[in-house]
Backbone bond lengths (Angstrom), bond angles and torsions (degrees), N, CA, C in turn:
res aa  C-N    CA-C-N  psi(-1)  N-CA   C-N-CA  omega(-1)  CA-C   N-CA-C  phi
1 M - - - 1.432 - - 1.518 109.82 -
2 E 1.306 116.02 126.87 1.460 120.06 -179.64 1.529 109.08 -112.99
3 F 1.305 113.96 145.01 1.449 119.63 175.62 1.510 108.99 -99.89
4 N 1.278 116.41 138.49 1.459 121.80 -179.72 1.519 108.13 -98.17
5 D 1.304 116.35 120.86 1.462 120.89 -179.10 1.518 112.54 -69.03
6 D 1.335 117.90 -23.12 1.460 120.86 179.53 1.521 111.39 -64.39
7 D 1.338 117.76 -38.03 1.465 121.15 178.94 1.519 111.03 -64.59
8 D 1.345 115.84 -35.32 1.461 120.09 179.95 1.525 110.90 -67.04
9 D 1.339 117.31 -37.54 1.463 120.60 177.70 1.518 111.52 -66.13
10 E 1.352 116.51 -38.83 1.479 119.70 178.62 1.513 111.10 -65.17
11 S 1.334 117.72 -40.76 1.464 119.86 -179.35 1.520 110.44 -68.29
12 N 1.336 118.00 -35.78 1.465 120.35 177.21 1.521 111.09 -65.46
13 S 1.324 117.24 -39.11 1.457 119.37 178.61 1.528 110.72 -67.91
14 Y 1.335 115.73 -33.69 1.462 119.74 177.42 1.530 109.73 -65.71
15 V 1.336 117.38 -43.75 1.467 121.47 179.47 1.521 110.08 -64.30
16 D 1.321 117.55 -40.47 1.463 120.70 178.16 1.523 110.93 -63.02
17 T 1.329 116.77 -43.10 1.468 121.34 178.76 1.527 110.16 -63.32
18 L 1.337 115.54 -43.11 1.458 120.38 -179.79 1.524 111.29 -62.76
19 S 1.324 117.53 -44.61 1.463 119.21 -179.96 1.530 111.11 -68.65
20 A 1.319 117.79 -33.02 1.467 120.24 177.06 1.523 109.90 -67.36
21 N 1.353 117.16 -40.83 1.465 120.49 178.32 1.526 110.49 -66.43
22 S 1.331 116.88 -39.38 1.462 120.28 179.24 1.516 110.48 -63.55
23 T 1.315 116.53 -40.32 1.461 120.38 178.62 1.521 110.52 -64.13
24 C 1.334 116.21 -41.28 1.468 120.55 178.70 1.522 110.74 -63.57
25 V 1.358 117.09 -43.83 1.463 120.93 179.30 1.518 109.96 -63.41
26 Y 1.336 117.25 -42.44 1.460 120.12 179.13 1.528 111.28 -61.34
27 K 1.325 116.25 -43.11 1.470 119.82 179.43 1.523 110.49 -64.59
28 C 1.337 116.77 -38.87 1.473 119.86 179.77 1.518 110.91 -66.30
29 I 1.319 117.54 -43.23 1.461 121.16 -179.30 1.522 110.46 -66.50
30 R 1.321 116.72 -40.02 1.456 121.08 -177.94 1.521 111.47 -65.28
31 N 1.331 117.69 -28.45 1.460 121.35 -176.60 1.527 114.03 -93.67
32 I 1.346 118.49 6.54 1.467 120.87 178.32 1.521 108.50 -69.79
33 P 1.323 117.60 130.69 1.475 119.48 177.02 1.532 110.10 -66.26
34 I 1.316 115.82 157.38 1.461 121.16 -178.06 1.526 110.77 -62.62
35 E 1.311 117.62 -36.34 1.453 120.26 -177.72 1.528 110.75 -61.40
36 D 1.338 117.98 -43.27 1.461 120.97 179.35 1.518 110.68 -64.57
37 S 1.328 117.03 -40.11 1.458 120.93 178.90 1.527 110.35 -64.03
38 A 1.327 117.08 -41.87 1.466 120.53 178.73 1.523 110.55 -64.86
39 L 1.336 116.80 -39.87 1.465 119.85 177.55 1.515 111.20 -64.54
40 Q 1.319 117.32 -37.80 1.457 120.26 177.40 1.517 110.53 -64.66
41 Q 1.328 117.66 -39.76 1.457 120.62 178.63 1.518 111.30 -66.04
42 V 1.325 117.45 -40.23 1.465 120.92 178.19 1.525 109.96 -65.44
43 G 1.329 116.52 -41.92 1.462 119.98 178.03 1.515 111.94 -62.60
44 L 1.329 117.20 -41.23 1.459 121.28 177.41 1.528 110.43 -65.18
45 Y 1.330 116.93 -42.46 1.466 121.20 178.49 1.526 110.83 -60.90
46 M 1.324 116.94 -46.13 1.464 120.18 -179.62 1.520 111.28 -64.88
47 T 1.326 117.98 -35.91 1.463 121.13 176.68 1.521 110.78 -64.22
48 I 1.319 116.73 -43.20 1.465 120.72 178.65 1.523 110.66 -65.13
49 V 1.323 117.52 -42.86 1.466 120.97 179.47 1.525 110.48 -62.64
50 F 1.321 117.01 -44.24 1.461 120.94 -179.91 1.525 110.72 -64.13
51 A 1.323 117.17 -45.12 1.465 120.45 179.72 1.522 110.54 -63.78
52 N 1.331 117.03 -40.23 1.455 120.87 178.33 1.524 110.86 -62.70
53 A 1.328 116.75 -43.87 1.461 120.30 -179.19 1.521 110.84 -65.70
54 V 1.318 118.08 -43.07 1.462 120.81 -177.86 1.518 110.54 -68.42
55 I 1.324 117.56 -46.88 1.466 120.35 -178.49 1.525 110.28 -65.36
56 S 1.317 117.46 -44.38 1.463 120.46 179.24 1.524 111.47 -63.61
57 A 1.317 117.25 -40.07 1.465 120.29 179.42 1.518 110.81 -65.56
58 C 1.311 118.26 -40.79 1.473 121.07 179.10 1.522 111.13 -65.05
59 I 1.328 116.67 -44.48 1.467 119.95 179.05 1.526 110.34 -66.31
60 G 1.326 117.34 -42.92 1.456 120.65 179.27 1.515 112.98 -63.51
61 L 1.327 117.07 -42.01 1.467 120.51 179.22 1.522 111.32 -65.84
62 S 1.318 117.26 -43.03 1.474 119.15 178.96 1.529 110.32 -66.13
63 G 1.330 117.84 -38.92 1.459 120.05 176.72 1.517 112.33 -63.90
64 F 1.324 116.78 -40.01 1.467 120.41 178.12 1.525 111.11 -62.83
65 L 1.322 116.64 -46.00 1.471 120.43 179.92 1.527 111.69 -64.45
66 L 1.313 118.08 -40.68 1.462 120.58 178.82 1.527 111.28 -68.44
67 N 1.315 118.36 -33.60 1.458 120.18 175.16 1.525 111.33 -67.95
68 L 1.329 117.61 -34.77 1.469 119.65 174.91 1.523 110.72 -62.87
69 I 1.317 117.39 -40.00 1.471 120.50 176.16 1.527 110.02 -63.37
70 N 1.330 117.59 -42.53 1.471 121.02 176.96 1.525 111.35 -59.61
71 I 1.323 116.68 -42.53 1.472 120.20 179.82 1.525 110.27 -61.07
72 L 1.327 117.36 -45.09 1.471 120.24 178.27 1.527 111.82 -60.97
73 V 1.318 117.64 -40.91 1.470 121.38 -179.90 1.522 110.24 -65.85
74 F 1.333 118.73 -44.92 1.458 120.58 -178.62 1.527 112.22 -69.07
75 V 1.314 117.66 -32.14 1.469 119.67 176.00 1.526 109.87 -66.63
76 K 1.341 116.83 -40.55 1.472 119.87 177.95 1.533 111.57 -67.34
77 M 1.319 117.87 -30.84 1.469 120.42 179.72 1.521 111.88 -71.85
78 G 1.301 117.53 -23.75 1.457 120.94 178.14 1.517 112.24 98.77
79 F 1.342 114.30 173.85 1.453 120.96 -175.24 1.520 112.34 -111.73
80 G 1.327 117.98 23.39 1.465 121.56 -176.52 1.510 114.25 -74.41
81 E 1.288 118.23 -32.13 1.467 122.01 -177.30 1.531 110.63 -102.64
82 F 1.321 114.91 145.41 1.461 120.73 178.22 1.526 111.00 -62.37
83 T 1.334 116.57 -38.23 1.463 120.94 -178.39 1.522 110.86 -64.14
84 N 1.333 117.53 -40.83 1.471 120.47 178.86 1.522 111.54 -62.03
85 V 1.324 115.34 -43.46 1.465 119.51 -179.89 1.540 110.27 -66.91
86 S 1.320 116.57 -40.31 1.469 120.07 179.91 1.526 111.32 -65.80
87 L 1.336 116.50 -43.71 1.459 119.22 178.96 1.530 111.71 -68.22
88 L 1.347 116.90 -34.26 1.462 120.16 175.05 1.528 110.37 -63.27
89 S 1.340 116.59 -45.33 1.469 118.98 179.96 1.528 110.93 -66.58
90 L 1.330 117.78 -34.62 1.462 120.69 176.52 1.525 110.66 -64.97
91 S 1.328 116.99 -42.40 1.472 120.40 178.20 1.521 111.41 -65.11
92 M 1.336 116.87 -39.24 1.461 119.80 178.89 1.528 111.29 -67.02
93 A 1.327 116.84 -40.61 1.465 120.10 179.00 1.533 110.72 -66.46
94 D 1.327 116.78 -41.57 1.469 119.48 177.99 1.524 111.54 -65.72
95 A 1.328 116.79 -39.78 1.469 119.74 178.03 1.532 110.35 -63.31
96 G 1.333 117.13 -41.46 1.465 120.36 177.14 1.517 112.41 -63.90
97 A 1.338 116.69 -41.75 1.464 119.94 178.66 1.524 110.69 -63.77
98 L 1.321 116.52 -41.68 1.465 119.56 -179.90 1.522 112.25 -71.96
99 L 1.325 116.83 -30.48 1.458 120.33 177.70 1.532 110.57 -62.23
100 F 1.334 116.67 -40.18 1.459 120.07 178.76 1.526 112.32 -88.18
101 F 1.327 116.56 -11.99 1.460 120.13 176.92 1.528 111.05 -72.66
102 L 1.326 117.18 -35.78 1.469 120.42 -177.11 1.523 112.66 -61.99
103 P 1.349 120.44 -53.43 1.471 117.90 178.37 1.526 112.39 -66.81
104 R 1.329 116.65 -31.40 1.468 119.68 177.88 1.525 109.81 -63.00
105 T 1.315 116.75 -43.49 1.462 120.38 179.81 1.519 111.17 -64.98
106 L 1.306 117.10 -46.44 1.456 119.86 -177.35 1.521 112.35 -71.01
107 F 1.329 117.43 -38.66 1.463 120.22 -177.39 1.523 111.76 -77.08
108 C 1.305 116.12 -48.20 1.464 119.76 -169.88 1.519 112.86 -73.82
109 T 1.314 118.94 -27.92 1.461 118.80 -179.51 1.521 112.28 -82.27
110 T 1.318 117.77 -18.38 1.464 118.57 -175.82 1.513 114.13 -105.14
111 T 1.335 118.82 -32.11 1.461 118.73 -172.43 1.520 115.08 -117.93
112 L 1.316 119.13 -18.03 1.459 119.95 -176.01 1.527 109.48 -81.33
113 T 1.300 115.52 115.50 1.463 122.61 -179.74 1.519 108.46 -126.97
114 P 1.325 117.67 168.94 1.477 118.30 176.85 1.525 113.33 -59.61
115 K 1.331 117.92 -24.19 1.464 120.80 179.81 1.531 111.11 -102.41
116 A 1.331 117.19 34.61 1.462 121.44 -177.56 1.526 110.04 -69.04
117 S 1.320 114.86 148.04 1.468 119.70 179.15 1.525 109.62 -78.28
118 D 1.324 115.57 170.38 1.461 120.51 178.91 1.522 111.02 -62.92
119 K 1.311 116.82 -37.30 1.461 120.70 178.86 1.529 111.00 -61.95
120 E 1.332 117.06 -43.91 1.461 120.68 178.96 1.524 111.47 -64.34
121 L 1.320 116.58 -39.84 1.462 119.87 178.37 1.525 111.69 -66.71
122 M 1.330 117.39 -38.14 1.468 120.55 177.46 1.528 111.03 -64.67
123 I 1.321 116.87 -41.62 1.461 120.32 177.14 1.520 110.09 -63.06
124 Y 1.328 116.56 -41.94 1.463 121.04 178.55 1.532 110.83 -59.12
125 V 1.324 116.64 -46.73 1.465 120.82 -179.69 1.527 110.42 -66.52
126 A 1.340 116.82 -39.95 1.466 120.23 -178.95 1.517 111.95 -66.05
127 V 1.307 118.21 -30.63 1.466 121.30 -179.47 1.524 110.90 -88.49
128 T 1.320 117.85 -36.38 1.461 121.02 -175.28 1.523 112.41 -75.55
129 T 1.334 118.24 -36.94 1.459 121.06 -175.91 1.527 112.86 -60.10
130 P 1.337 120.48 -48.70 1.468 118.32 177.38 1.528 113.12 -63.45
131 H 1.333 116.79 -35.47 1.465 119.65 177.97 1.521 110.62 -60.31
132 V 1.326 116.79 -45.30 1.459 120.97 -179.73 1.525 110.46 -66.59
133 C 1.326 117.71 -40.47 1.471 120.86 179.20 1.523 111.22 -61.83
134 F 1.331 117.10 -46.91 1.459 120.14 178.89 1.532 111.48 -65.01
135 A 1.320 117.22 -35.36 1.465 120.22 177.40 1.528 110.59 -66.21
136 E 1.331 117.59 -38.21 1.465 120.66 176.47 1.529 111.09 -66.19
137 I 1.328 117.12 -41.35 1.467 120.59 177.41 1.523 110.11 -62.41
138 S 1.304 117.21 -38.84 1.460 121.61 177.00 1.531 110.86 -61.31
139 G 1.313 116.49 -41.65 1.464 119.95 176.90 1.520 112.41 -63.83
140 I 1.336 117.14 -40.38 1.462 121.11 178.40 1.526 110.56 -64.95
141 C 1.332 117.17 -40.41 1.470 120.65 177.31 1.525 110.79 -62.77
142 T 1.305 116.84 -38.85 1.461 120.61 178.00 1.530 110.78 -64.38
143 V 1.321 117.22 -38.98 1.470 120.90 177.30 1.520 110.04 -64.56
144 F 1.325 118.17 -43.48 1.467 120.65 177.92 1.522 111.60 -61.95
145 L 1.315 117.35 -39.96 1.471 119.90 177.33 1.527 110.85 -64.67
146 A 1.312 117.44 -41.19 1.465 120.20 178.71 1.533 110.52 -66.62
147 L 1.328 117.11 -38.93 1.458 120.74 176.89 1.520 111.25 -62.93
148 E 1.320 116.77 -42.65 1.471 120.61 178.61 1.521 110.83 -63.07
149 R 1.325 118.09 -40.65 1.473 121.64 177.05 1.528 110.25 -64.09
150 F 1.329 117.00 -39.58 1.459 120.73 178.55 1.522 110.69 -63.56
151 I 1.327 116.73 -43.70 1.461 120.11 179.66 1.526 110.51 -65.27
152 C 1.328 116.77 -36.19 1.474 119.53 176.78 1.524 111.48 -60.08
153 I 1.300 117.29 -34.79 1.464 121.03 -179.34 1.534 111.13 -84.39
154 A 1.328 117.22 -42.38 1.466 121.10 -175.53 1.534 111.99 -72.30
155 V 1.320 117.82 -45.53 1.468 122.31 -177.07 1.536 108.07 -131.51
156 P 1.336 118.00 76.13 1.475 119.35 -171.00 1.527 115.30 -65.45
157 H 1.360 117.98 -28.15 1.471 118.84 -176.14 1.522 113.42 -86.95
158 R 1.312 118.40 -10.71 1.459 120.63 -177.53 1.526 112.70 -110.32
159 V 1.338 118.00 9.91 1.459 121.50 -176.60 1.522 111.38 -61.05
160 K 1.322 116.39 -45.86 1.482 119.86 -177.95 1.523 111.53 -61.62
161 S 1.311 117.68 -38.76 1.463 119.02 -178.58 1.534 111.13 -76.08
162 L 1.317 117.97 -29.45 1.458 120.63 179.81 1.515 112.58 -81.69
163 M 1.316 117.75 -33.07 1.466 122.39 -174.86 1.526 111.99 -111.00
164 T 1.300 117.05 62.98 1.467 120.15 175.24 1.508 109.55 -105.37
165 I 1.300 115.07 150.05 1.458 120.24 -178.16 1.505 109.54 -108.69
């Protein structure tokens, strides 16, 4: 196996070029005025806020629509079983939480600032409170479903008598 010295010279020139470019980039970054840096940070912040609002709105809207489909399916299945009623109430609570999540996401990420007016804060509270309430109801429904599953395993023959509506 022979080593070619020509390849070594090319790699050294590449490293020299790379270090010269790095030095130039460092000098350019170091000489940026503070105003440009602040504008870049604001632009990055606004990009993140916009992406967060769009992605959250898309996920929230799809979740709301899928919960509406779940509600229709559980209504067609009937209210005879405890599990059907529990899953229906869970779907309704999730749909309610997502319904208030959409305006909260769009409003709060774009207009709520530390210097927000009283009107903006009132709108924030009016939109956020129902979202939190529905999210809490969703958590309670999940606990009831887990309790029902536990009773099914712990006392399988008495489930119907314990879980009647």
